[in-house]
Structures are given as structure tokens and as C-alpha cells.
C-alpha positions in Angstrom: -18.8 -44.0 -50.1 -20.0 -46.6 -47.6 -22.5 -45.5 -45.0 -21.8 -46.4 -41.4 -23.9 -46.4 -38.3 -22.9 -45.9 -34.7 -24.8 -48.6 -32.8 -23.7 -46.9 -29.5 -26.0 -44.0 -30.1 -29.7 -44.3 -30.6 -31.1 -41.0 -32.0 -34.6 -41.8 -30.8 -33.5 -41.8 -27.2 -34.3 -38.6 -25.3 -31.2 -36.5 -24.4 -30.0 -36.8 -20.8 -30.9 -33.8 -18.6 -27.9 -31.5 -18.2 -26.1 -31.5 -14.8 -23.7 -28.6 -14.2 -20.4 -29.7 -12.7 -20.7 -27.5 -9.6 -24.3 -28.4 -8.9 -25.6 -30.0 -5.7 -28.3 -32.6 -6.2 -31.6 -31.7 -4.5 -34.8 -33.7 -4.0 -37.9 -31.7 -4.8 -41.0 -33.2 -3.2 -43.9 -31.7 -5.1 -47.6 -31.9 -4.4 -49.4 -33.2 -7.5 -53.1 -32.9 -8.3 -54.9 -33.6 -11.6 -58.6 -32.8 -11.7 -59.1 -35.6 -14.3 -57.8 -38.1 -11.8 -58.4 -36.7 -8.3 -57.7 -40.1 -6.6 -54.1 -40.0 -7.8 -53.2 -36.9 -5.8 -50.1 -37.0 -3.6 -46.5 -36.1 -3.5 -43.9 -36.9 -6.3 -40.2 -36.5 -5.8 -37.6 -35.4 -8.4 -33.8 -35.2 -8.1 -32.6 -32.1 -9.7 -29.2 -30.2 -9.8 -29.0 -26.9 -8.1 -26.5 -24.1 -8.2 -26.1 -21.5 -5.5 -27.1 -18.8 -8.0 -30.4 -20.7 -8.9 -33.8 -19.7 -7.5 -36.3 -22.4 -6.6 -38.2 -21.4 -9.8 -35.2 -22.6 -11.8 -35.5 -26.0 -10.2 -39.2 -26.2 -11.1 -38.5 -25.2 -14.6 -35.9 -27.9 -14.8 -38.4 -30.5 -13.7 -41.0 -29.3 -16.3 -38.4 -29.0 -19.1 -36.5 -32.2 -18.6 -38.3 -34.6 -16.2 -42.1 -34.1 -16.3 -43.7 -31.7 -18.8 -47.1 -32.2 -17.1 -46.0 -30.3 -13.9 -48.2 -27.2 -13.7 -47.4 -23.9 -11.9 -47.7 -20.2 -12.5 -44.9 -17.8 -13.2 -44.4 -14.7 -15.2 -41.8 -12.0 -14.6 -39.6 -14.3 -12.4 -38.2 -11.2 -10.6 -40.5 -10.9 -7.6 -42.7 -8.2 -9.1 -45.8 -10.0 -10.6 -46.5 -12.3 -7.6 -47.5 -15.2 -9.9 -45.4 -18.0 -8.4 -46.6 -17.9 -4.8 -46.4 -21.4 -3.2 -45.7 -23.1 0.1 -42.1 -24.1 0.3 -41.1 -26.2 3.3 -44.4 -25.2 4.9 -43.9 -21.4 4.4 -45.5 -19.1 1.8 -42.8 -17.8 -0.6 -42.4 -16.6 -4.1 -40.4 -19.3 -5.9 -38.5 -16.7 -7.9 -37.2 -14.9 -4.8 -36.0 -17.9 -2.9 -32.3 -18.3 -3.6 -30.8 -21.7 -3.4 -27.7 -20.4 -1.8 -29.8 -19.9 1.3 -31.0 -23.5 1.3 -28.1 -25.6 0.0 -26.0 -27.3 2.7 -22.3 -26.3 3.0 -21.3 -30.0 2.6 -22.1 -30.8 -1.1 -22.2 -34.5 -0.3 -25.3 -34.0 1.7 -28.6 -33.9 -0.1 -31.7 -31.9 1.0 -35.4 -32.3 0.4 -37.5 -29.3 -0.4 -41.3 -29.7 -0.1 -43.4 -27.6 -2.5 -47.1 -27.3 -2.2 -49.9 -24.9 -3.5 -50.8 -22.1 -1.2 -53.6 -23.0 1.3 -57.2 -21.8 1.6 -57.9 -21.6 -2.2 -59.2 -24.4 -4.4 -56.4 -26.3 -6.2 -56.9 -26.5 -10.0 -53.8 -28.5 -10.9 -50.6 -29.3 -9.1 -49.4 -25.9 -7.7 -52.0 -23.7 -9.4 -54.9 -22.5 -7.3 -58.2 -20.7 -8.2 -57.4 -17.0 -7.3 -61.0 -15.7 -7.9 -62.1 -15.8 -4.2 -58.9 -13.8 -3.3 -59.7 -11.2 -6.0 -63.3 -11.1 -5.1 -62.3 -9.9 -1.6 -59.8 -7.4 -3.1 -62.5 -5.9 -5.3 -65.0 -5.8 -2.5 -62.9 -3.1 -0.6 -63.0 -0.8 -3.6 -59.2 -0.5 -4.1 -59.3 2.7 -6.2 -59.3 6.5 -5.7 -62.8 7.7 -4.9 -63.4 11.5 -5.2 -66.3 13.8 -5.9 -66.7 17.0 -7.9 -65.3 17.9 -11.2 -62.3 16.2 -12.7 -59.1 18.2 -11.8 -57.3 20.0 -14.6 -53.9 19.0 -13.1 -52.5 16.4 -10.8 -53.9 16.1 -7.3 -51.2 17.7 -5.1 -50.0 15.7 -2.0 -47.3 16.4 0.5 -44.5 14.0 1.1 -45.7 13.6 4.6 -49.2 12.6 3.4 -47.7 10.2 0.9 -45.5 8.6 3.5 -48.6 7.8 5.6 -49.6 4.9 3.3 -46.3 4.3 1.5 -45.8 0.8 2.9 -49.1 -0.6 1.7 -48.6 0.6 -1.9 -46.0 -2.2 -2.2 -48.6 -5.0 -2.4 -48.3 -7.2 -5.6 -51.4 -9.3 -4.9 -49.4 -12.5 -4.7 -51.8 -13.8 -1.9 -48.9 -15.0 0.3 -50.2 -13.1 3.3 -53.9 -14.0 2.9 -53.2 -17.8 2.4 -50.8 -17.9 5.4 -53.7 -16.7 7.7 -55.2 -19.5 9.8 -58.5 -17.6 10.0 -58.7 -17.5 6.2 -58.0 -21.2 6.0 -60.9 -22.0 8.3 -63.3 -19.2 7.5 -63.0 -18.5 3.8 -65.5 -15.6 4.0 -62.9 -13.5 5.8 -61.6 -10.7 3.6 -58.0 -11.6 4.4 -54.9 -9.5 5.0 -54.3 -8.5 1.3 -57.7 -7.0 0.9 -57.3 -5.0 4.1 -53.8 -3.9 3.1 -55.2 -2.5 -0.2 -58.1 -0.8 1.6 -55.5 0.8 4.0 -53.7 2.2 1.0 -56.7 4.3 0.1 -58.2 4.9 3.6 -55.1 6.9 4.6 -54.7 8.6 1.2 -55.3 12.3 1.8 -56.7 12.7 -1.8 -59.4 10.0 -1.3 -62.9 10.6 -0.1 -64.1 7.0 0.2 -62.5 6.1 3.6 -65.9 6.0 5.5 -67.4 3.6 2.9 -64.4 1.3 3.0 -64.3 1.3 6.8 -68.0 0.4 6.9 -67.2 -2.6 4.6 -64.4 -3.7 6.8 -66.5 -3.3 10.0 -68.5 -6.2 8.8 -68.4 -9.6 10.4 -66.0 -10.8 7.7 -63.8 -7.7 8.1 -60.8 -6.6 10.2 -62.2 -8.0 13.5 -61.5 -11.5 12.3 -57.8 -10.9 12.6 -56.2 -12.8 15.5 -52.8 -11.0 15.2 -50.7 -14.2 14.6 -48.2 -12.2 12.3 -48.2 -15.1 9.8 -49.1 -12.5 7.1 -46.2 -10.2 7.9 -43.7 -13.1 7.9 -45.0 -14.3 4.6 -45.0 -11.0 2.7 -42.3 -11.1 0.0 -42.3 -7.3 -0.2 -41.7 -6.7 3.5 -45.0 -5.0 4.2 -45.9 -4.6 7.8 -49.3 -6.3 7.2 -50.3 -6.8 10.8 -49.6 -3.2 11.6 -51.7 -2.0 8.7 -54.6 -4.2 9.9 -54.3 -2.7 13.4 -54.3 0.8 12.0 -57.5 0.1 10.2 -59.0 -1.2 13.4 -58.0 2.0 15.2 -59.5 4.1 12.4 -62.8 2.3 13.0 -62.7 3.0 16.7 -61.4 6.5 16.5 -60.6 8.4 13.3 -58.1 8.0 10.6 
């Protein structure tokens, strides 16, 4: 047998990225930051195919998988439950896994759109779209977000009526994504502010009929960095991917401080 070679194909060339036939080309303008080269920070653009069934997270994974493996961002469950992939998308805090491309793509496929992606504000950027979440979790831990009771451990579950449970049902939905806190102008400018997410998680226990630590939490939130810093801009409520009425919860904590829960 005689060996033959196909000069038209070079096996050392990287494969071309796949482009689905029904895809619309989208430009992702992504904020880049590398701590090893801080002077090179800025935006970098990538043209990627998008289907109406895609989520923005799919486009970021496409960039990382086919165009630039150094792109760094957080993600985990990809179903809007873990809250890992919070970022600023076209200037608004969103979860990348919940933003459907069908809501962003133009009806005319010949038109291209640009989507700007940045890290959430108010927290130190570690690399690209990844921020240091420790200041956020420090505030969360400071409000003691756990059930506080006295006396002997119960021998059975603590009974609670449906009405009592409904009192704080909305604030149990928080997934600690930081979308609300990092959309707050007060938090951007005064990082010592506890922020909406911490107050929401305090609310969840302040109004829990089984809890005995409400007075202690209210005292914490009555501090100069507590609820009184809120300026009621509603950014937090608009940014929450879980639909929590964040501003309302903050106002209820304020009323609890002035009157009684």
C-alpha cells in the first residue's frame, strides 16, 4: 500500500469553533482584569453565535471553551439557584444563567447586538468577572443569620402556624448572589454599609415567631452602618433574581426599630 497525505488538512490546526445554522452572531464586550498585569485591564470583544434557547452563561462558556480559555468567571448549578454567576450585564446586575438570549436577540437576524459584561460593583475584582465575596459574607455573618433560642433543646419540631410562616416567607428566598447589595449606590460609596442582602437575611429571622434574637439583630442594624443608610432607590429590588421585595423588607426592619416587630 502507498501512504497518501491530504495537504488541504493540517492536523495541528485547532478546530474551528462550531456555529449552529440558526444562530445569530452577538458581540460580547467583556471586562478583563489580570492581577499579574493590572495595567492591561480593559474591555475585550468576542463574536459568538447565540440561539434563542441559550442563556448568557452559554455564550461565556463558548468564549472560554473555543476562543479564550483564560476568561475567568464563577458558575455552578447554572439554574438560578446557587447565585454564583452574578455579574453586570448591560449595566444591570443579573445572573448569567437566568438571562435568556431570546429576550435580547433582535428580531432581524441580520442585525448584530453588543452585550457588555462586567463584574458586580462594590467588591474587589480578583480576575475578569470574579470578585472577592468576603466583605459581602462578613456583613451577612454579622447579622447572625441563624435561629437563636434559649432553654432546652426541643424533643420535636418547633411548631409554627402558616400565618406566622408567611410573615417572612419572601425573605427566605435569598440565594446570597449579592446582586442586590452590589446594585446599591450607598454600598458602592460606603463599603461599611451592611447592604440589602444582610438586612434581608436579618429580616428572615427577626420576624420568625420561633426566634428569640430579634432584639439583638435590631440593635446591630440600628448601628451607623445599618438600615438607616438605605436611601430607598429600589435598585436592590430591581436586581434581585428571585423577585424578593428587598426595599420593603428593609422598611419593615426600620419600622420594627421604631415601633415593634
